[in-house]
C-alpha positions as CSV (number, residue, x, y, z in Angstrom):
1,M,0.1,0.1,-0.1
2,A,1.4,3.3,-0.8
3,V,2.0,6.1,1.6
4,V,1.9,9.9,1.1
5,L,3.9,12.4,3.0
6,T,2.4,15.8,2.8
7,A,4.3,18.8,4.3
8,R,2.6,22.7,4.7
9,F,5.4,25.5,4.5
10,L,5.3,29.2,4.6
11,V,7.5,30.1,1.6
12,S,9.2,33.7,2.0
13,D,11.6,33.0,-0.9
14,W,10.0,30.6,-3.7
15,R,13.5,30.4,-5.7
16,A,15.1,29.5,-3.0
17,L,12.8,26.7,-2.5
18,Q,12.5,25.8,-6.1
19,R,16.5,25.3,-5.8
20,L,16.0,23.1,-2.3
21,S,13.4,21.1,-4.3
22,D,15.2,20.6,-7.4
23,E,18.5,20.2,-6.3
24,L,18.2,18.2,-3.0
25,L,14.5,17.2,-2.1
26,I,13.8,15.6,-5.3
27,H,16.8,13.4,-5.2
28,Y,15.7,11.9,-1.7
29,A,12.2,11.3,-3.2
30,Y,14.2,9.4,-6.1
31,A,16.1,7.6,-3.6
32,A,12.8,6.7,-1.5
33,G,11.7,5.2,-4.9
34,A,8.5,7.8,-5.0
35,Q,5.7,7.5,-7.2
36,R,5.1,11.1,-7.0
37,Y,6.7,13.9,-5.9
38,R,5.0,17.5,-6.4
39,L,5.2,21.0,-4.8
40,F,2.2,22.8,-5.1
41,R,1.2,26.8,-4.2
42,N,-1.8,27.7,-2.5
43,A,-4.0,29.3,-5.1
44,Y,-5.4,32.0,-2.7
45,D,-2.0,32.5,-0.7
46,A,1.2,32.6,-2.6
47,A,3.2,32.4,0.6
48,E,1.8,28.8,1.3
49,A,3.3,25.7,-0.1
50,L,2.5,22.0,0.0
51,L,4.7,19.3,-0.8
52,L,3.3,15.7,-1.6
53,V,5.6,12.6,-2.0
54,E,4.3,9.2,-2.3
55,V,6.3,5.7,-2.1
56,A,6.0,2.3,-1.3
57,S,6.3,2.3,2.4
58,L,6.8,4.5,5.7
59,E,10.1,3.1,6.2
60,V,11.8,4.8,2.7
61,L,10.2,8.3,3.8
62,R,12.0,8.9,6.9
63,P,15.3,10.1,5.5
64,L,13.0,12.8,3.5
65,R,10.7,13.7,6.3
66,D,14.5,14.2,8.2
67,V,15.7,16.3,5.6
68,L,12.5,18.5,5.8
69,L,12.9,18.6,9.7
70,R,16.4,20.1,9.5
71,Q,16.0,23.6,11.1
72,E,19.2,24.7,8.9
73,I,17.9,23.6,5.5
74,A,14.4,25.1,6.3
75,L,15.4,28.3,7.5
76,S,18.5,29.0,4.8
77,S,15.7,28.3,2.0
78,G,13.1,30.7,3.4
79,L,10.5,28.0,4.8
80,A,9.0,27.9,8.1
81,P,6.6,24.7,8.7
82,D,2.9,26.4,8.3
83,S,1.4,26.7,11.9
84,R,-1.1,29.5,11.3
85,R,-4.2,27.4,11.4
86,A,-5.1,23.9,11.3
87,P,-5.6,22.3,8.1
88,T,-8.8,22.7,6.5
89,A,-11.0,21.3,3.4
90,G,-11.2,23.2,0.4
91,Q,-7.8,24.5,-0.1
92,F,-7.3,24.6,-3.5
93,W,-3.4,24.3,-4.6
94,E,-1.7,24.8,-8.2
95,P,1.5,22.9,-9.3
96,S,4.9,25.2,-8.5
97,E,7.4,25.5,-11.4
98,C,9.6,22.9,-9.3
99,R,10.7,19.5,-10.7
100,S,8.3,16.8,-10.4
101,I,7.8,12.7,-10.5
102,G,4.8,10.8,-11.8
103,R,3.2,12.9,-14.5
104,G,3.8,10.6,-17.0
105,D,3.6,13.3,-19.5
106,E,7.0,14.9,-19.0
107,P,10.1,14.1,-20.8
108,H,13.2,12.3,-19.4
109,G,11.5,9.5,-17.3
110,G,8.6,11.6,-15.7
111,V,10.8,14.4,-14.4
112,G,10.3,18.1,-15.8
113,R,8.9,21.4,-15.4
114,L,5.4,22.3,-15.2
């Protein structure tokens, strides 16, 4: 059964987040055998991001989760965990410009720009 990791962040610098995603996080997702990896931007609040990673088991997500939890990476990339409010139903998310895994219509094995 697939396992999905989601993480919401407040973003002060989308370029820094794109670099972090494209140069580091996506590689951890590859190593975990991710079937899907995508960063989304809140359609009504551009300061909010949602990361979604789908893998085959919980055990392979731990290294990626550990990277996300490292304060120095988050702070140096303009990220902070989004604790402004509890998750609510009805939020709308749009794909970001970051590289992704799992759409199937991108070139180069499913990885490409959105």
